[in-house]
C-alpha positions, 0 to 999 in steps of 0.5 A: 099715426097722424095722417095729413087728413086729420090736421086739415081744417074744413074750409068754407064753401067759398074757400073750397071754390077758391081752392078749386079755381086756384088748382084749375088755374095751375092745371091750365098753366101746366097744360098750356106750357106743355103744348105751346112749344111746338110752333116755336121749335124752329126759332128755338133750334135757330137760337140753340144752333141745332136742327129742329128735330133735336128739340124733340129731346127738350119736349120729350124730357118734360113728359118723361119726367112726369111719368117718373115722378107722378107715382111718388106725388101721393107719398110726398103729399102724405109725408110733408103735407099737401099744402106745403108740397103744392106751394113748393111745386108751384114755386119750382115750376115757376122757377124752372119756367124762368130758367127755360126762358133764359137757357142758352143751349139745348142741354141747358134747356133739357135740364130745365125742362126736367126740373119743370117736369118735377114741379109739374109732376107734384103740382097737378096730382097734389093740387087735385088731391087738395081739391078732393079733400076739401070738396063735399060729395054733393059738389064733386061734379061741379068741382071736377068739371072746373078741373077738367077744362084745362086738359081739354082747352090747353091742347087746343089753345096752346099751339096757336098761342105759342105761335102768336107769342113766337112771331110777335115777341120771342119763344122765351116769352112762352115761359116768361108768362108763367112768372106772374101767374106762378107768383100769384098762384103761390101766394094764393096757395099759402092763403087759401089751402088749409094747413095739414100735417104730414105723416113723418113715419110714412116709409118710401117704397123704393122698389115700387118707385123703380117699377112704376116710374120705370114702367111709365117712362118706358111706355111714354118713351115708346109713345114718343117714338111712335110719333116720329116720322118714320116710326122707330119700330124696333126701339118702340116695341122694345120699350113697350115690352120693357114697360109692360114687364115693369107694370106686371112687376109693379102690380105684383109688388104693390099688392104684397108690400106693407107700404106700397108707393101706390095703393091698388085697393081703389081698383076694386071699386067699380066706379073707380075701375071704370074711370081707369080701364074704360076711361083710359081707352077713352083718353087714348082716343082723345089724345090721338085727335090733336095728332091726326086731325091737323095732319089730315087737313094739311097732308090730305086736304092741302089746308094751310096751318091756319085752316087746320088750327081753326078746325081744332078751335071748333073742338075748343068751342064745343068744350066751353059751350057744353060746360054749363050743361054738364052738371045738369045732364049728370044730375038728370040722367046719372053716370051710367046712362051718360057714360054709355050713351055719350061714350057711343056718341064720342066714338061716332064723332071720332069716326065721323072725321073719316068722312071729312073731305075738301069738298065739305065746307069748313063750317060743316066740319067745324060743327061736327068737331064742335059736337065732338068737343061737347061729347068729350067734355061731358065724358071727361067730367063724368069719368073724372067725377065718378072715379072718386065718388066711392073712394074713402077719404083715407084712400083718396091720396093713393087713388089720386096718385093711381088716377094721375099716373093712368091719366098721363099714360093714356094721353101719352099713348094716344099719340102712339095709337094715332100713329099706329092706326095711321100706319095701318091705313097707310098699308091699305092705300095705293100710291097716288091714291087718296092721300087722306085714306090713311087718316080715314082708316086711323079715325075709324080705328081710334073711334073703335078703341074709344068705344071699348070704354063703353063696355066697361060702363055697362058693368056699372050698377044703375045707381052708380055714383047716385049719392054724388049726382043726386040722380034717381036710379032707374027702377029695375024689375025684379024677375024673381018677384015677377 
């Protein structure tokens, strides 16, 4: 059998860096596009002649499409070759962006967002797979750090950039700006990504696609309903039940079929498992922050949108400032100590948001959020790197697909987590009392959920991932020898 990895030509170090930069750029384009629409919703609704709430369908359509099609990304890459799929995904995403910008009605816009979601579902996971296949183990930390920043930066920069474009020009330019970026990325992909043959005999797992795609769709749709005001409890709980049942059916099927849509074998690796289980708890906490913080600042403190957005920018500053130090930190201390200590710090910084109040200067709150952004950036890089540190190259495609699906699901469920925790806080508050109390309770609960990921890291061996980080594992005294 001629797998795609067999036909790959190993690129030079410079070529591998160019591929990593290219993929990071496409990640940023996709993440920015997904988050920049929110401020433009009133203008889009006016152009389409609908209520602003109706635009939720257009925003949700993209995320739900990701949930359906991410599980097949690994199969498509193996079947047709990652270079071809990655380039075609960029082209599809770019074309769909153009069509989104020219949409004249809400149904047209929703249809184009679905098309764009199919492109994004292939572009992001397959782009990461391309990078993982060409990156030597010793450069994995640096490369993963480069791929991590779009997921951290874009959700912070997206809303202000989207608002600026909408006010200065038109909401349509949010999508038109993807055109030159997409064309450049497409040409660069053809030039720098190594050719790789596809496995023409690889079978498509239809039951696996139905189970996994249906599970992700149901759970992400439930997360969307939890973000509504008021929360749509009945359909959301029903979708969670359906999604959970489909996940169980999916696991049962994938463990028994000869050609699974997603290979679950990497979950047996402790380093990959901690990135999925504990990492999902961490990512859910991260996904809840952009939902809770602006609302607390505006509803609880009476800040305007600019002041609330300025606080989120402090998170962005923290993400950027710590980037040069992330690799030295992981090399100096190793993965296990960083995941444990920094995981605790991350949870504490989330809980610290509960102590914020209008009487505290904005600069003090900005410093706390900046430190929290630094902690989240380190944790993201550590988890995303150790996930693939022990995965054999022949298992990389399946591991990458599973990681991408878990990543998307955890970030989507972060909104649901924030909404549920806020609702718990709301039941504890008195009418006419502190309007920020529900948010304070929510931040504490979200911090505790993030802390669950640390328990998973405690089970790692002291030298976990040392062959990647080059860190010296602490010496463990042998009690029997003593």
